[in-house]
N, C-alpha and C positions, 0 to 999 in steps of 0.2 A: 310593273315593279311594285313590290309590296312596301308597306309602311316601314317594315324593319330594314329592308334594303335601302330605302330612302334615308332613313336615320343613319345607317352606317356610312353611306356616301357623304352625307352632310358632315358627319364627324371627321371623315377622311379629309374633306375640304378644309375644315377648321384646323386639323392637325397640319396639313400641308401649308396653310397660311401662317400658322404659328411657327412652323419650322423656317419658313421664308423670312418672317420677322426676326427670328433668332439669328439666322445667318446674316441678315442685313445688319443687325446690331453688332455682331462680332466683326464684320467688315468695317463698319463705321468706327468701332472701338479701336481696331487695328490701325486704321488710317489716322485717327486722332493721336494715338500713341506715336506713330511714325512722325507725324507733323510736330509733336511736342519735342521728340528727340532731335529732329532736324533743326528746329528753332533753337534748341539749347546749344547744339553744336555750332550753329551760326553765331549765336551770341558769344559763346566762349572764344570762337575764332576772332571775332571783332575785338573782344577785350584783349586777347593775346596780341593782336596787331597794334592796338592802342598802347599797350605796355611796351612793346618793342619800339614803336615810334617815339614814345616818351623817353625810353632809355637811349635811343639814338640821338634824340634832341639834346639829352643831358651830356652825351659823349661828344657832340659836335662843339667845336670851339672856334669862335670868331676872334682871332688875334688882332690886336691893334698895335702898330709899331710907331713909336714916337722918337724922332731923332734927338739926340742930346750931344752936347759938347761939339757943336759945329760939325755934326756928322761922324763923330768918333765912335758912336755906338747907337744902336736902336734898342730902346727899352720896350719890352713886350708886355702887354696886359690884355685882360678880357673884361668886358663890361660887367658881367654878373658873377665872376669868380676870381679867385686869386691863384695865379699860376705859381706852382711851387718849384718846378724844375723844367728846363728844356734840354733836349739833346738834339744837336744840329749835325746833320750828315751832309758832306759836300760831294760834288762829283769826283769819283775816284781819279779821273784824269787830271784834276787840279792838284792832286797830291797834298791835300790839306787834311790832317787827321780830324776825326769827329770831335766836337767840342760840347761841353755841358756848362750850364749855369744854374745855380741853386739859390733860391731866395731872391737875389737881385737878378732877375731874368732879363738878360740883354745880349745882343749880338755885337761884338766889338769889331771895329774896322781892322784892328791889328790882326785878327784871325785870317784875313784874306788880302790884306794890303799888298804884301810883297809879291805873291804869285799873280794877282790881277794886274798890277802895274807892269810886271815883267811880260805877261802875255799880251797886253795892249800897247806895249812900247813900240815905237816906230810909226805909229799912226797919228791921228789927230790928238792934240793934248786934251781937249775938252770933249768927253764922250759921256753918254749915259748907257749903262749896260745892265743886264739882268742875269744874275747868277742863280741858277736853280739849286735850292737846298731842301732837304727833308727835315722837318721839325716835328719832334715828338714832345708834346707838352703834357705835364702831369699836374693834377690838382686834386683837392679833396672835395667830395660832395657829401657832407655830413661825415659819417664814418667810412665812406666808400672812396677808395682811391680810384681816380679815373685817368685815362690817357687818350690823347687824340693825336693822330699823325696825319700829316699832309705835306705835299710838295708846294713850296712857295718860291716866288721870284724875289731874290734879294736885290733891290735896285741900288746901284752905286753910280757915282759920278766921279770923273777924273778932271783935273784942271792943271794947267801949266803954271809954274811959279818962276819968278826971276832967279831965285836962289833955291837950290835943293831939289831940282827936277820937278816931277809931277806929284800932285796930291790925290788922295782918294778919300771920298766921303760916302757914308751910307745914307740913303735918302728915304727909302720906304720898303715895305714888305707887302707883296700881293699874293694871295692864295691862288694856286694854279690848278691843282687837282688832288684827289685822295691819294695817299701813299699805299701802294700795294706791294706784293712780293717783287723781288728784283729791283728794289729802289735804286741801287747803285747804277745799274745798267740804264734805267730810265733817266737818272740825273745826267749821265754822260751823254745820252742822246740829246737831251734838251740843251746841254751846255755846248755841244758841237753845233747845234742849230744857231745858238746865240753868237758863237764865235764867227760863224759864216755871215751872220747879219752885220756884226761889227766890222768884219773885213771888207764887206761890200760897201 
């Protein structure tokens, strides 16, 4: 092989090596770009999840119920916000229309006294029952109005009296589950279960 052929072969090797380095550079650049895009998407997804979690936390409401007037009503409050309004839905089978309270948010025993005493009449005078109700609470978070709905157990007690028959008092409120579609049907199901328990 002549010197000229050797020189050409050497140049071809260098060109092939340079091409290989260039291809490797393009591949590495592409992988780096893909990695950066992937990391950015992951970071954006994490931030979106954090925002959604924060919004959900703001929308969640831990209602505290305080009996007043010897069980004549339950005043509702929340630790970190002022509840502006509540809308209370009862089991349709109870035939009590939905009730609302604005400003002074409380559930009154008068709302359910007559039907509950009628339903539980004929059994023991002193009982403790749980009436499932759906409560939608509204409050303001800065300039944003927020609303939270859930199904609660409205705990009531009845007692016999020497004069005037039996009395009914409201004792507590316990969150049961999130309120979803078909809340009326769900309330009727839970109420039927409670009536079965009271009858047993």
